N, C-alpha and C positions, 0 to 999 in steps of 0.2 A: 612584565617584562615586551620590550618590542619585538617577534623573530622575527628577521628579515624572509620576505617572500621566499627564497632561495631558498631556505633551510627550511620553511613549510613543509615548504613541496618534497624536499631531500628528506622529512619525521614522517610524510603521507606514507614513504616505503619503506622505509626503515625500526618506524616505532621508536624505542628509547636505546636501541643500541648506537655502538661511539661512532662519533663523527668527528674526522680533524680538520679542525678550520682555524683560518689566521684569523688574528687579531693584535691589535693594537693596546698600551697603556701610557699613557701620561702623569708624569710625574711635575706638576705646576706650580711652580715658586711663585709670590708676590713681592714686594718688596720689602715687607718686613722680615722675611725670610721665612714664610711658612708655607704649609705647603696645600693644595688644594684637593679633599676627599670628599669620596658621595657615599651618603647608607644605603646599600642596597635594596629595593622592594622588594625583592623575592623571598629576600632571606638575612634582612637586618641587620647585615656584615659591614661594616666602616672598607672601604678599600680606595684606591686608585681609578682616576674616570678610563673604563678601559670600553673594547665596544668591538665589533666584528668588522673585518677587510670584505666590502660589497663587490657582488662581482666588478671588473673596470673599473676599481679605483685601486690607488694607490696608498700604501698605509699613511705616511703623513697626512694624506689628502684625507682617508678615514678617519686619524686621530682629531685631527681639525675638526672634523662634524663633528664626532661623537661628546668630544668636550661642548662645543657647542650646544646641542642637542640636550646634555644634560645639565648642565652649569650653569648654560647663560653667557659664558665667558668664553672673548674670543685668546687664540694661541697660536704661538710660533713655535716649529718644532726646532729644537738647535740641534740636539742630536740623538743619535742610535746609541741607548745606554748598558740594553739588554737584550739578549736572543736566549729563547727559553720555552719549552715545552711542558704542559701541564696540564693533568686532568681535571674534571668541572663535573660534579650530578647537579642536575637542580632539581628542587624541589618538586614535580614534575615525573620524574624520572629517567629522564632525556642525559644521556652520556655526551661527554663532550672530552676531547682530545686539540687544547687552544697550542698553536704555535704561534708566541706573543712576541712581539716587539716593542721595547719596551724605550721611550722617549723624554729628554728633560726637555722642556716647554719654558717659551717666557710668555708670563701673564700680554696679553697685548692690552685690553679693554673690555669691561664689563662690571658689573656684580655679580659675584657667587650667588645662585638662588636653585632652588630645584625647578630643573625645565621641564621634565614630562615625567612620566610614569615610569621611570627606571630607577629612581632612588626618594629614599623619603625624607632627605634633608643631603645639604649640602655642608659646607662649615674649612673654615682653614686653621690647621697648626701647625707649630712649632716643634720643628724635628724631634725635638725633646719630650713633645707632649699630645704623643698619636696615639688616639683608641687603640685599640684591638685589633691586630690586624693579621690576618692570613701568610701562609709563608708568600705567598707569589707578591701578595704585594709589599710584604718588610724586602723581600730582594729586590722586586723593580726600584722603588725605593733609595734601596742600599746603592745600587749602581749609579741612579741620577745621580745622586747625592755626589759620585767619583767626582776630582777634578777635571776640567773638557778637556785635559792632555792625555788624559786616561782611555785606553782601547777599551770597547765597547763589551763586553764581557759574555760569554756564554756556556752554559752549563753542558760539561764535557760529557756527562753519564748522569745517569738516572738515581745514583745511589747515595747521593748527596742530601736529599730531599726529603722530607716524611715521604711525599704523594711517590717515591719511588717503585713503587710497584707497579707493573702497567697491567693496566686494563684487557 
């Protein structure tokens, strides 16, 4: 996985200790109503396309960059659909707490493909035929598929999730 330079610098100081990091996730739909997912190279799980928000970058800008870097498709973020803090422990032991902003996105152009080393596969899936997903991906997708008139969703507290135990 490509680790941003600023995170690598911090990791040299704190080792595997918990870092609080801003992130974005994209729920991208195509004309057939399918959703774009990537299979992560670090742990093999399928998930929504997600990534770090870099310093001096706006979340929507980071989202467009991440989706293109990982899948080769260009998207237009249409609306924020969820805001959620969730923990993640990488296979190397690095611990993070992500503050994640989920976006519903419209596909502009491009052919979905593995476009970097962060994924081993990418694909389009019908919403009723998704591969196994973690709770964060399921929650992000569920709220992105709500009607456009729905308000953005946020987690009121950690008790509603299996990851609710604070690190």
